[in-house]
N, CA, C and O atoms as a GROMACS GRO file, in nm:
protein
  568
    1MET      N    1   0.077  -0.090  -0.012
    1MET     CA    2  -0.001  -0.005  -0.012
    1MET      C    3   0.095   0.132   0.001
    1MET      O    4   0.218   0.124  -0.005
    2ILE      N    5   0.041   0.228   0.016
    2ILE     CA    6   0.101   0.368   0.000
    2ILE      C    7   0.153   0.401   0.143
    2ILE      O    8   0.074   0.409   0.238
    3ASP      N    9   0.303   0.424   0.159
    3ASP     CA   10   0.334   0.461   0.270
    3ASP      C   11   0.347   0.614   0.294
    3ASP      O   12   0.391   0.677   0.198
    4ILE      N   13   0.318   0.678   0.397
    4ILE     CA   14   0.326   0.809   0.411
    4ILE      C   15   0.471   0.834   0.455
    4ILE      O   16   0.488   0.777   0.562
    5ASP      N   17   0.559   0.884   0.422
    5ASP     CA   18   0.675   0.918   0.476
    5ASP      C   19   0.732   1.056   0.450
    5ASP      O   20   0.649   1.147   0.453
    6TRP      N   21   0.860   1.090   0.426
    6TRP     CA   22   0.907   1.222   0.378
    6TRP      C   23   0.897   1.244   0.236
    6TRP      O   24   0.896   1.358   0.188
    7THR      N   25   0.889   1.135   0.164
    7THR     CA   26   0.895   1.134   0.011
    7THR      C   27   0.739   1.223  -0.029
    7THR      O   28   0.727   1.318  -0.107
    8LEU      N   29   0.640   1.159   0.050
    8LEU     CA   30   0.530   1.237  -0.016
    8LEU      C   31   0.530   1.372   0.015
    8LEU      O   32   0.482   1.452  -0.065
    9TYR      N   33   0.584   1.413   0.134
    9TYR     CA   34   0.587   1.564   0.146
    9TYR      C   35   0.705   1.634   0.036
    9TYR      O   36   0.695   1.743  -0.021
   10ALA      N   37   0.803   1.548   0.026
   10ALA     CA   38   0.874   1.629  -0.102
   10ALA      C   39   0.811   1.620  -0.239
   10ALA      O   40   0.842   1.703  -0.324
   11GLN      N   41   0.732   1.534  -0.263
   11GLN     CA   42   0.655   1.520  -0.362
   11GLN      C   43   0.557   1.662  -0.391
   11GLN      O   44   0.556   1.733  -0.492
   12ILE      N   45   0.483   1.675  -0.273
   12ILE     CA   46   0.376   1.769  -0.263
   12ILE      C   47   0.464   1.943  -0.287
   12ILE      O   48   0.428   2.039  -0.355
   13ILE      N   49   0.582   1.926  -0.200
   13ILE     CA   50   0.634   2.033  -0.216
   13ILE      C   51   0.720   2.073  -0.355
   13ILE      O   52   0.746   2.188  -0.388
   14ASN      N   53   0.757   1.954  -0.430
   14ASN     CA   54   0.785   1.952  -0.565
   14ASN      C   55   0.690   2.001  -0.643
   14ASN      O   56   0.720   2.088  -0.724
   15ALA      N   57   0.575   1.962  -0.635
   15ALA     CA   58   0.457   1.983  -0.708
   15ALA      C   59   0.421   2.168  -0.688
   15ALA      O   60   0.398   2.260  -0.767
   16LEU      N   61   0.429   2.159  -0.577
   16LEU     CA   62   0.389   2.303  -0.561
   16LEU      C   63   0.472   2.401  -0.631
   16LEU      O   64   0.424   2.483  -0.710
   17VAL      N   65   0.614   2.392  -0.600
   17VAL     CA   66   0.732   2.446  -0.658
   17VAL      C   67   0.725   2.438  -0.810
   17VAL      O   68   0.768   2.529  -0.880
   18LEU      N   69   0.668   2.325  -0.859
   18LEU     CA   70   0.680   2.302  -1.017
   18LEU      C   71   0.543   2.421  -1.057
   18LEU      O   72   0.559   2.501  -1.149
   19VAL      N   73   0.418   2.418  -0.979
   19VAL     CA   74   0.320   2.498  -1.017
   19VAL      C   75   0.364   2.649  -1.012
   19VAL      O   76   0.319   2.733  -1.089
   20TYR      N   77   0.456   2.676  -0.914
   20TYR     CA   78   0.459   2.820  -0.887
   20TYR      C   79   0.576   2.860  -0.997
   20TYR      O   80   0.572   2.973  -1.045
   21LEU      N   81   0.675   2.773  -1.034
   21LEU     CA   82   0.757   2.823  -1.130
   21LEU      C   83   0.684   2.822  -1.270
   21LEU      O   84   0.704   2.918  -1.345
   22LEU      N   85   0.601   2.720  -1.310
   22LEU     CA   86   0.548   2.712  -1.433
   22LEU      C   87   0.458   2.852  -1.429
   22LEU      O   88   0.458   2.928  -1.526
   23ASN      N   89   0.396   2.873  -1.330
   23ASN     CA   90   0.298   2.992  -1.342
   23ASN      C   91   0.390   3.116  -1.350
   23ASN      O   92   0.354   3.213  -1.417
   24VAL      N   93   0.489   3.118  -1.293
   24VAL     CA   94   0.611   3.243  -1.309
   24VAL      C   95   0.650   3.248  -1.463
   24VAL      O   96   0.635   3.348  -1.534
   25VAL      N   97   0.699   3.130  -1.503
   25VAL     CA   98   0.781   3.126  -1.633
   25VAL      C   99   0.666   3.114  -1.749
   25VAL      O  100   0.675   3.189  -1.846
   26LEU      N  101   0.586   3.044  -1.743
   26LEU     CA  102   0.512   3.010  -1.842
   26LEU      C  103   0.364   3.086  -1.860
   26LEU      O  104   0.341   3.160  -1.956
   27PHE      N  105   0.268   3.058  -1.753
   27PHE     CA  106   0.144   3.080  -1.750
   27PHE      C  107   0.128   3.220  -1.771
   27PHE      O  108   0.063   3.260  -1.868
   28ARG      N  109   0.197   3.324  -1.661
   28ARG     CA  110   0.158   3.478  -1.634
   28ARG      C  111   0.207   3.518  -1.769
   28ARG      O  112   0.120   3.586  -1.823
   29PRO      N  113   0.320   3.500  -1.850
   29PRO     CA  114   0.353   3.568  -1.972
   29PRO      C  115   0.287   3.554  -2.066
   29PRO      O  116   0.277   3.646  -2.146
   30ILE      N  117   0.198   3.388  -2.091
   30ILE     CA  118   0.137   3.361  -2.192
   30ILE      C  119  -0.012   3.449  -2.161
   30ILE      O  120  -0.075   3.508  -2.248
   31ARG      N  121  -0.049   3.443  -2.017
   31ARG     CA  122  -0.176   3.519  -1.986
   31ARG      C  123  -0.159   3.690  -2.028
   31ARG      O  124  -0.245   3.757  -2.086
   32ASN      N  125  -0.044   3.731  -1.989
   32ASN     CA  126  -0.022   3.855  -2.022
   32ASN      C  127  -0.003   3.907  -2.178
   32ASN      O  128  -0.045   4.016  -2.217
   33ASN      N  129   0.066   3.811  -2.263
   33ASN     CA  130   0.029   3.832  -2.416
   33ASN      C  131  -0.130   3.813  -2.428
   33ASN      O  132  -0.196   3.909  -2.469
   34LEU      N  133  -0.189   3.706  -2.397
   34LEU     CA  134  -0.332   3.706  -2.424
   34LEU      C  135  -0.378   3.838  -2.383
   34LEU      O  136  -0.428   3.909  -2.471
   35LYS      N  137  -0.371   3.886  -2.259
   35LYS     CA  138  -0.428   4.007  -2.232
   35LYS      C  139  -0.406   4.153  -2.318
   35LYS      O  140  -0.492   4.238  -2.338
   36GLN      N  141  -0.251   4.153  -2.368
   36GLN     CA  142  -0.220   4.264  -2.444
   36GLN      C  143  -0.278   4.256  -2.567
   36GLN      O  144  -0.322   4.359  -2.616
   37ARG      N  145  -0.287   4.127  -2.641
   37ARG     CA  146  -0.332   4.117  -2.782
   37ARG      C  147  -0.508   4.151  -2.772
   37ARG      O  148  -0.561   4.210  -2.866
   38GLN      N  149  -0.580   4.114  -2.667
   38GLN     CA  150  -0.713   4.128  -2.650
   38GLN      C  151  -0.721   4.286  -2.620
   38GLN      O  152  -0.823   4.346  -2.654
   39ALA      N  153  -0.651   4.329  -2.579
   39ALA     CA  154  -0.652   4.498  -2.556
   39ALA      C  155  -0.607   4.550  -2.677
   39ALA      O  156  -0.655   4.661  -2.702
   40ARG      N  157  -0.513   4.496  -2.780
   40ARG     CA  158  -0.473   4.551  -2.893
   40ARG      C  159  -0.609   4.549  -2.989
   40ARG      O  160  -0.647   4.643  -3.058
   41MET      N  161  -0.661   4.446  -2.978
   41MET     CA  162  -0.796   4.390  -3.041
   41MET      C  163  -0.906   4.489  -3.028
   41MET      O  164  -0.977   4.532  -3.118
   42ASP      N  165  -0.910   4.517  -2.905
   42ASP     CA  166  -1.026   4.593  -2.846
   42ASP      C  167  -1.001   4.746  -2.902
   42ASP      O  168  -1.086   4.818  -2.954
   43ALA      N  169  -0.873   4.774  -2.878
   43ALA     CA  170  -0.826   4.905  -2.941
   43ALA      C  171  -0.873   4.916  -3.104
   43ALA      O  172  -0.956   4.995  -3.148
   44ASP      N  173  -0.805   4.830  -3.170
   44ASP     CA  174  -0.851   4.833  -3.302
   44ASP      C  175  -0.988   4.822  -3.336
   44ASP      O  176  -1.039   4.886  -3.428
   45ALA      N  177  -1.042   4.752  -3.273
   45ALA     CA  178  -1.193   4.756  -3.303
   45ALA      C  179  -1.250   4.881  -3.269
   45ALA      O  180  -1.315   4.928  -3.363
   46ALA      N  181  -1.247   4.960  -3.156
   46ALA     CA  182  -1.281   5.092  -3.114
   46ALA      C  183  -1.248   5.176  -3.248
   46ALA      O  184  -1.336   5.232  -3.313
   47ALA      N  185  -1.118   5.179  -3.280
   47ALA     CA  186  -1.048   5.230  -3.403
   47ALA      C  187  -1.160   5.232  -3.509
   47ALA      O  188  -1.216   5.332  -3.554
   48ALA      N  189  -1.183   5.110  -3.538
   48ALA     CA  190  -1.238   5.102  -3.670
   48ALA      C  191  -1.377   5.140  -3.656
   48ALA      O  192  -1.428   5.207  -3.745
   49ALA      N  193  -1.454   5.100  -3.542
   49ALA     CA  194  -1.592   5.150  -3.509
   49ALA      C  195  -1.583   5.327  -3.531
   49ALA      O  196  -1.670   5.396  -3.584
   50GLN      N  197  -1.442   5.380  -3.470
   50GLN     CA  198  -1.474   5.544  -3.488
   50GLN      C  199  -1.431   5.589  -3.628
   50GLN      O  200  -1.467   5.699  -3.669
   51LEU      N  201  -1.361   5.516  -3.694
   51LEU     CA  202  -1.324   5.526  -3.858
   51LEU      C  203  -1.475   5.519  -3.932
   51LEU      O  204  -1.521   5.604  -4.009
   52SER      N  205  -1.533   5.408  -3.892
   52SER     CA  206  -1.714   5.389  -3.951
   52SER      C  207  -1.782   5.483  -3.925
   52SER      O  208  -1.865   5.520  -4.007
   53GLU      N  209  -1.768   5.542  -3.814
   53GLU     CA  210  -1.848   5.659  -3.773
   53GLU      C  211  -1.807   5.795  -3.867
   53GLU      O  212  -1.886   5.879  -3.911
   54GLN      N  213  -1.702   5.791  -3.880
   54GLN     CA  214  -1.639   5.926  -3.938
   54GLN      C  215  -1.659   5.905  -4.072
   54GLN      O  216  -1.688   6.006  -4.135
   55SER      N  217  -1.651   5.783  -4.145
   55SER     CA  218  -1.713   5.758  -4.276
   55SER      C  219  -1.858   5.794  -4.307
   55SER      O  220  -1.899   5.871  -4.394
   56GLU      N  221  -1.924   5.727  -4.224
   56GLU     CA  222  -2.075   5.770  -4.226
   56GLU      C  223  -2.090   5.905  -4.211
   56GLU      O  224  -2.180   5.937  -4.288
   57GLY      N  225  -2.054   5.987  -4.162
   57GLY     CA  226  -2.062   6.106  -4.107
   57GLY      C  227  -2.008   6.182  -4.242
   57GLY      O  228  -2.080   6.272  -4.285
   58VAL      N  229  -1.898   6.154  -4.306
   58VAL     CA  230  -1.820   6.202  -4.423
   58VAL      C  231  -1.921   6.175  -4.543
   58VAL      O  232  -1.948   6.260  -4.628
   59ALA      N  233  -1.971   6.051  -4.538
   59ALA     CA  234  -2.074   6.020  -4.650
   59ALA      C  235  -2.191   6.066  -4.639
   59ALA      O  236  -2.250   6.084  -4.745
   60ALA      N  237  -2.253   6.095  -4.529
   60ALA     CA  238  -2.369   6.167  -4.514
   60ALA      C  239  -2.360   6.342  -4.550
   60ALA      O  240  -2.450   6.405  -4.605
   61GLU      N  241  -2.242   6.393  -4.508
   61GLU     CA  242  -2.203   6.527  -4.546
   61GLU      C  243  -2.173   6.550  -4.722
   61GLU      O  244  -2.190   6.652  -4.788
   62ILE      N  245  -2.134   6.447  -4.757
   62ILE     CA  246  -2.107   6.446  -4.910
   62ILE      C  247  -2.252   6.438  -4.984
   62ILE      O  248  -2.282   6.518  -5.073
   63GLN      N  249  -2.332   6.345  -4.945
   63GLN     CA  250  -2.494   6.308  -4.984
   63GLN      C  251  -2.577   6.462  -4.978
   63GLN      O  252  -2.658   6.513  -5.055
   64GLU      N  253  -2.522   6.505  -4.865
   64GLU     CA  254  -2.610   6.658  -4.852
   64GLU      C  255  -2.568   6.754  -4.926
   64GLU      O  256  -2.650   6.838  -4.962
   65ASN      N  257  -2.418   6.764  -4.971
   65ASN     CA  258  -2.372   6.865  -5.058
   65ASN      C  259  -2.402   6.808  -5.184
   65ASN      O  260  -2.411   6.897  -5.269
   66LEU      N  261  -2.423   6.682  -5.236
   66LEU     CA  262  -2.463   6.655  -5.363
   66LEU      C  263  -2.635   6.682  -5.374
   66LEU      O  264  -2.686   6.723  -5.478
   67ASN      N  265  -2.696   6.660  -5.279
   67ASN     CA  266  -2.815   6.701  -5.263
   67ASN      C  267  -2.852   6.863  -5.283
   67ASN      O  268  -2.949   6.908  -5.342
   68SER      N  269  -2.758   6.927  -5.222
   68SER     CA  270  -2.755   7.090  -5.194
   68SER      C  271  -2.734   7.104  -5.375
   68SER      O  272  -2.822   7.151  -5.447
   69ALA      N  273  -2.629   7.065  -5.417
   69ALA     CA  274  -2.578   7.101  -5.544
   69ALA      C  275  -2.678   7.068  -5.658
   69ALA      O  276  -2.678   7.128  -5.766
   70ARG      N  277  -2.762   6.970  -5.626
   70ARG     CA  278  -2.873   6.916  -5.712
   70ARG      C  279  -2.984   7.041  -5.693
   70ARG      O  280  -3.017   7.110  -5.790
   71ARG      N  281  -3.028   7.060  -5.585
   71ARG     CA  282  -3.124   7.163  -5.558
   71ARG      C  283  -3.083   7.299  -5.636
   71ARG      O  284  -3.164   7.378  -5.683
   72GLN      N  285  -2.972   7.308  -5.639
   72GLN     CA  286  -2.943   7.428  -5.657
   72GLN      C  287  -2.923   7.468  -5.828
   72GLN      O  288  -2.935   7.580  -5.878
   73GLY      N  289  -2.891   7.351  -5.893
   73GLY     CA  290  -2.876   7.331  -6.017
   73GLY      C  291  -3.044   7.325  -6.118
   73GLY      O  292  -3.072   7.355  -6.234
   74VAL      N  293  -3.120   7.273  -6.009
   74VAL     CA  294  -3.245   7.245  -6.071
   74VAL      C  295  -3.295   7.381  -6.057
   74VAL      O  296  -3.374   7.416  -6.145
   75GLY      N  297  -3.265   7.477  -5.951
   75GLY     CA  298  -3.338   7.613  -5.959
   75GLY      C  299  -3.240   7.681  -6.057
   75GLY      O  300  -3.295   7.748  -6.145
   76GLU      N  301  -3.122   7.678  -6.058
   76GLU     CA  302  -3.066   7.766  -6.178
   76GLU      C  303  -3.154   7.717  -6.331
   76GLU      O  304  -3.198   7.795  -6.416
   77LYS      N  305  -3.160   7.597  -6.333
   77LYS     CA  306  -3.212   7.540  -6.433
   77LYS      C  307  -3.356   7.600  -6.489
   77LYS      O  308  -3.387   7.619  -6.607
   78GLU      N  309  -3.439   7.626  -6.364
   78GLU     CA  310  -3.574   7.677  -6.369
   78GLU      C  311  -3.552   7.822  -6.405
   78GLU      O  312  -3.623   7.865  -6.496
   79ALA      N  313  -3.455   7.916  -6.344
   79ALA     CA  314  -3.462   8.028  -6.362
   79ALA      C  315  -3.395   8.039  -6.520
   79ALA      O  316  -3.445   8.130  -6.586
   80LEU      N  317  -3.305   7.971  -6.580
   80LEU     CA  318  -3.259   7.991  -6.722
   80LEU      C  319  -3.405   7.947  -6.799
   80LEU      O  320  -3.432   7.988  -6.911
   81ARG      N  321  -3.469   7.882  -6.743
   81ARG     CA  322  -3.577   7.833  -6.844
   81ARG      C  323  -3.672   7.939  -6.836
   81ARG      O  324  -3.739   7.953  -6.938
   82GLN      N  325  -3.693   8.004  -6.758
   82GLN     CA  326  -3.793   8.139  -6.712
   82GLN      C  327  -3.742   8.238  -6.805
   82GLN      O  328  -3.810   8.306  -6.883
   83GLN      N  329  -3.601   8.240  -6.788
   83GLN     CA  330  -3.546   8.377  -6.869
   83GLN      C  331  -3.522   8.336  -7.006
   83GLN      O  332  -3.470   8.416  -7.083
   84GLY      N  333  -3.554   8.216  -7.044
   84GLY     CA  334  -3.559   8.190  -7.198
   84GLY      C  335  -3.718   8.207  -7.230
   84GLY      O  336  -3.753   8.250  -7.340
   85SER      N  337  -3.793   8.179  -7.152
   85SER     CA  338  -3.960   8.160  -7.200
   85SER      C  339  -3.978   8.320  -7.198
   85SER      O  340  -4.054   8.366  -7.283
   86GLN      N  341  -3.923   8.399  -7.122
   86GLN     CA  342  -3.956   8.559  -7.154
   86GLN      C  343  -3.885   8.614  -7.239
   86GLN      O  344  -3.920   8.718  -7.294
   87ALA      N  345  -3.760   8.548  -7.266
   87ALA     CA  346  -3.679   8.605  -7.379
   87ALA      C  347  -3.788   8.569  -7.520
   87ALA      O  348  -3.808   8.653  -7.607
   88GLU      N  349  -3.843   8.452  -7.521
   88GLU     CA  350  -3.894   8.384  -7.609
   88GLU      C  351  -4.053   8.463  -7.658
   88GLU      O  352  -4.101   8.483  -7.769
   89ALA      N  353  -4.105   8.496  -7.516
   89ALA     CA  354  -4.191   8.583  -7.551
   89ALA      C  355  -4.213   8.702  -7.591
   89ALA      O  356  -4.313   8.732  -7.655
   90SER      N  357  -4.094   8.807  -7.550
   90SER     CA  358  -4.075   8.910  -7.561
   90SER      C  359  -4.040   8.934  -7.722
   90SER      O  360  -4.088   9.029  -7.784
   91LEU      N  361  -3.941   8.828  -7.786
   91LEU     CA  362  -3.929   8.814  -7.932
   91LEU      C  363  -4.013   8.779  -8.002
   91LEU      O  364  -4.012   8.819  -8.118
   92LEU      N  365  -4.105   8.700  -7.961
   92LEU     CA  366  -4.238   8.661  -8.054
   92LEU      C  367  -4.330   8.798  -8.066
   92LEU      O  368  -4.386   8.840  -8.167
   93GLU      N  369  -4.328   8.857  -7.928
   93GLU     CA  370  -4.402   8.999  -7.971
   93GLU      C  371  -4.373   9.092  -8.053
   93GLU      O  372  -4.454   9.156  -8.120
   94LYS      N  373  -4.247   9.103  -8.051
   94LYS     CA  374  -4.166   9.207  -8.126
   94LYS      C  375  -4.167   9.134  -8.264
   94LYS      O  376  -4.174   9.219  -8.353
   95VAL      N  377  -4.164   9.037  -8.303
   95VAL     CA  378  -4.159   8.974  -8.442
   95VAL      C  379  -4.291   9.003  -8.457
   95VAL      O  380  -4.320   9.064  -8.560
   96LYS      N  381  -4.392   8.970  -8.369
   96LYS     CA  382  -4.561   8.998  -8.426
   96LYS      C  383  -4.594   9.136  -8.457
   96LYS      O  384  -4.677   9.162  -8.544
   97GLN      N  385  -4.524   9.238  -8.380
   97GLN     CA  386  -4.560   9.386  -8.417
   97GLN      C  387  -4.476   9.397  -8.538
   97GLN      O  388  -4.521   9.474  -8.623
   98GLU      N  389  -4.369   9.342  -8.566
   98GLU     CA  390  -4.314   9.381  -8.694
   98GLU      C  391  -4.398   9.320  -8.819
   98GLU      O  392  -4.426   9.391  -8.915
   99VAL      N  393  -4.434   9.195  -8.811
   99VAL     CA  394  -4.534   9.152  -8.907
   99VAL      C  395  -4.652   9.223  -8.935
   99VAL      O  396  -4.702   9.247  -9.045
  100ASP      N  397  -4.697   9.260  -8.803
  100ASP     CA  398  -4.849   9.335  -8.834
  100ASP      C  399  -4.799   9.464  -8.897
  100ASP      O  400  -4.869   9.500  -8.991
  101ALA      N  401  -4.683   9.553  -8.866
  101ALA     CA  402  -4.648   9.652  -8.935
  101ALA      C  403  -4.638   9.636  -9.069
  101ALA      O  404  -4.705   9.709  -9.142
  102GLU      N  405  -4.552   9.539  -9.120
  102GLU     CA  406  -4.534   9.492  -9.236
  102GLU      C  407  -4.690   9.460  -9.339
  102GLU      O  408  -4.717   9.496  -9.453
  103TRP      N  409  -4.762   9.383  -9.246
  103TRP     CA  410  -4.894   9.365  -9.300
  103TRP      C  411  -4.982   9.473  -9.365
  103TRP      O  412  -5.035   9.484  -9.476
  104ALA      N  413  -4.979   9.552  -9.252
  104ALA     CA  414  -5.038   9.684  -9.261
  104ALA      C  415  -4.993   9.778  -9.385
  104ALA      O  416  -5.071   9.848  -9.450
  105ARG      N  417  -4.844   9.768  -9.409
  105ARG     CA  418  -4.778   9.837  -9.472
  105ARG      C  419  -4.842   9.781  -9.630
  105ARG      O  420  -4.889   9.850  -9.721
  106VAL      N  421  -4.824   9.646  -9.624
  106VAL     CA  422  -4.821   9.579  -9.757
  106VAL      C  423  -4.972   9.594  -9.807
  106VAL      O  424  -5.001   9.612  -9.925
  107GLU      N  425  -5.064   9.586  -9.700
  107GLU     CA  426  -5.198   9.600  -9.734
  107GLU      C  427  -5.238   9.734  -9.793
  107GLU      O  428  -5.305   9.748  -9.895
  108LYS      N  429  -5.185   9.836  -9.712
  108LYS     CA  430  -5.183   9.984  -9.778
  108LYS      C  431  -5.148   9.993  -9.912
  108LYS      O  432  -5.218  10.055  -9.992
  109LYS      N  433  -5.043   9.933  -9.944
  109LYS     CA  434  -4.977   9.952 -10.062
  109LYS      C  435  -5.059   9.875 -10.171
  109LYS      O  436  -5.072   9.907 -10.289
  110ILE      N  437  -5.110   9.772 -10.110
  110ILE     CA  438  -5.217   9.710 -10.240
  110ILE      C  439  -5.341   9.781 -10.252
  110ILE      O  440  -5.406   9.774 -10.356
  111LYS      N  441  -5.376   9.845 -10.157
  111LYS     CA  442  -5.498   9.929 -10.171
  111LYS      C  443  -5.490  10.036 -10.250
  111LYS      O  444  -5.588  10.073 -10.315
  112GLU      N  445  -5.365  10.103 -10.256
  112GLU     CA  446  -5.324  10.210 -10.313
  112GLU      C  447  -5.296  10.181 -10.452
  112GLU      O  448  -5.322  10.269 -10.534
  113ASP      N  449  -5.236  10.045 -10.503
  113ASP     CA  450  -5.214  10.000 -10.630
  113ASP      C  451  -5.334   9.983 -10.688
  113ASP      O  452  -5.350  10.016 -10.806
  114MET      N  453  -5.456   9.919 -10.597
  114MET     CA  454  -5.599   9.893 -10.663
  114MET      C  455  -5.648  10.019 -10.652
  114MET      O  456  -5.738  10.019 -10.736
  115ASP      N  457  -5.647  10.112 -10.609
  115ASP     CA  458  -5.706  10.253 -10.640
  115ASP      C  459  -5.651  10.274 -10.760
  115ASP      O  460  -5.720  10.255 -10.861
  116LYS      N  461  -5.508  10.318 -10.769
  116LYS     CA  462  -5.462  10.354 -10.901
  116LYS      C  463  -5.512  10.273 -11.035
  116LYS      O  464  -5.545  10.330 -11.139
  117ALA      N  465  -5.513  10.151 -11.017
  117ALA     CA  466  -5.543  10.053 -11.101
  117ALA      C  467  -5.690  10.109 -11.148
  117ALA      O  468  -5.706  10.160 -11.259
  118ARG      N  469  -5.794  10.095 -11.055
  118ARG     CA  470  -5.917  10.150 -11.090
  118ARG      C  471  -5.937  10.284 -11.161
  118ARG      O  472  -6.020  10.295 -11.251
  119LYS      N  473  -5.870  10.375 -11.124
  119LYS     CA  474  -5.871  10.521 -11.147
  119LYS      C  475  -5.802  10.482 -11.308
  119LYS      O  476  -5.850  10.537 -11.408
  120THR      N  477  -5.713  10.405 -11.318
  120THR     CA  478  -5.641  10.385 -11.459
  120THR      C  479  -5.751  10.336 -11.543
  120THR      O  480  -5.784  10.406 -11.640
  121LEU      N  481  -5.802  10.246 -11.524
  121LEU     CA  482  -5.893  10.181 -11.573
  121LEU      C  483  -6.028  10.250 -11.587
  121LEU      O  484  -6.091  10.245 -11.693
  122LYS      N  485  -6.068  10.307 -11.490
  122LYS     CA  486  -6.190  10.401 -11.531
  122LYS      C  487  -6.141  10.479 -11.648
  122LYS      O  488  -6.200  10.476 -11.756
  123GLY      N  489  -6.021  10.557 -11.623
  123GLY     CA  490  -5.999  10.678 -11.748
  123GLY      C  491  -6.001  10.590 -11.877
  123GLY      O  492  -6.038  10.655 -11.974
  124GLN      N  493  -5.970  10.455 -11.906
  124GLN     CA  494  -5.954  10.385 -12.015
  124GLN      C  495  -6.097  10.294 -12.047
  124GLN      O  496  -6.116  10.240 -12.156
  125ALA      N  497  -6.161  10.289 -11.972
  125ALA     CA  498  -6.296  10.177 -11.985
  125ALA      C  499  -6.364  10.260 -12.109
  125ALA      O  500  -6.404  10.185 -12.198
  126GLN      N  501  -6.378  10.350 -12.123
  126GLN     CA  502  -6.462  10.437 -12.228
  126GLN      C  503  -6.377  10.401 -12.364
  126GLN      O  504  -6.438  10.359 -12.462
  127SER      N  505  -6.264  10.416 -12.367
  127SER     CA  506  -6.186  10.379 -12.484
  127SER      C  507  -6.185  10.218 -12.512
  127SER      O  508  -6.208  10.166 -12.621
  128PHE      N  509  -6.158  10.159 -12.408
  128PHE     CA  510  -6.189   9.996 -12.389
  128PHE      C  511  -6.313   9.952 -12.461
  128PHE      O  512  -6.314   9.866 -12.549
  129ALA      N  513  -6.423  10.021 -12.414
  129ALA     CA  514  -6.564   9.974 -12.464
  129ALA      C  515  -6.596  10.022 -12.600
  129ALA      O  516  -6.688   9.972 -12.664
  130GLN      N  517  -6.508  10.137 -12.654
  130GLN     CA  518  -6.540  10.192 -12.791
  130GLN      C  519  -6.460  10.077 -12.892
  130GLN      O  520  -6.498  10.037 -13.002
  131VAL      N  521  -6.346  10.042 -12.822
  131VAL     CA  522  -6.267   9.958 -12.929
  131VAL      C  523  -6.321   9.816 -12.909
  131VAL      O  524  -6.298   9.738 -13.001
  132MET      N  525  -6.385   9.774 -12.813
  132MET     CA  526  -6.436   9.637 -12.820
  132MET      C  527  -6.561   9.635 -12.895
  132MET      O  528  -6.589   9.536 -12.964
  133ALA      N  529  -6.659   9.763 -12.886
  133ALA     CA  530  -6.789   9.757 -12.961
  133ALA      C  531  -6.769   9.764 -13.099
  133ALA      O  532  -6.836   9.703 -13.182
  134ALA      N  533  -6.663   9.848 -13.124
  134ALA     CA  534  -6.602   9.842 -13.271
  134ALA      C  535  -6.557   9.702 -13.338
  134ALA      O  536  -6.584   9.670 -13.454
  135LYS      N  537  -6.496   9.638 -13.262
  135LYS     CA  538  -6.439   9.502 -13.300
  135LYS      C  539  -6.572   9.402 -13.327
  135LYS      O  540  -6.596   9.342 -13.432
  136ILE      N  541  -6.647   9.400 -13.212
  136ILE     CA  542  -6.789   9.331 -13.218
  136ILE      C  543  -6.859   9.385 -13.327
  136ILE      O  544  -6.882   9.297 -13.410
  137LEU      N  545  -6.899   9.484 -13.355
  137LEU     CA  546  -6.993   9.519 -13.427
  137LEU      C  547  -6.915   9.528 -13.593
  137LEU      O  548  -6.986   9.517 -13.694
  138GLY      N  549  -6.764   9.548 -13.602
  138GLY     CA  550  -6.730   9.552 -13.720
  138GLY      C  551  -6.693   9.687 -13.782
  138GLY      O  552  -6.638   9.688 -13.892
  139ARG      N  553  -6.720   9.799 -13.719
  139ARG     CA  554  -6.713   9.910 -13.761
  139ARG      C  555  -6.684  10.005 -13.668
  139ARG      O  556  -6.702   9.962 -13.554
  140GLU      N  557  -6.650  10.104 -13.672
  140GLU     CA  558  -6.585  10.217 -13.571
  140GLU      C  559  -6.731  10.296 -13.522
  140GLU      O  560  -6.826  10.314 -13.599
  141ILE      N  561  -6.727  10.340 -13.380
  141ILE     CA  562  -6.820  10.410 -13.320
  141ILE      C  563  -6.747  10.512 -13.248
  141ILE      O  564  -6.640  10.512 -13.188
  142ALA      N  565  -6.852  10.617 -13.274
  142ALA     CA  566  -6.806  10.763 -13.245
  142ALA      C  567  -6.825  10.786 -13.086
  142ALA      O  568  -6.796  10.894 -13.036
   0.00000   0.00000   0.00000
């Protein structure tokens, strides 16, 4: 069976010394390294989260600037469209006035030419009538 003598105490002391030495030499440095690695990972994760938040903020700012630029572009486009419409309307009005003035001038000229032609024809109507009557009757009329 098992005899309890000084070797048992030596084995217990040996085991305790071995646990202490292993703890000092092996386990504590490994635990420290694991703690440092975990701290670095936590710091890197925090930095990544912070960068992610910053990138979201920058993305939102860029999107807002883009939307603002679009709104401004649409406003300028509408302003230019209105200016173009106003310019078109004024140009059309001016052209209409010029056309109306030209139409009135041409109409007046035509009326004058017609009046002149009527007067000329009235003056010549008697002589035309005599010439035609002479041709129809075959003799001269006085």
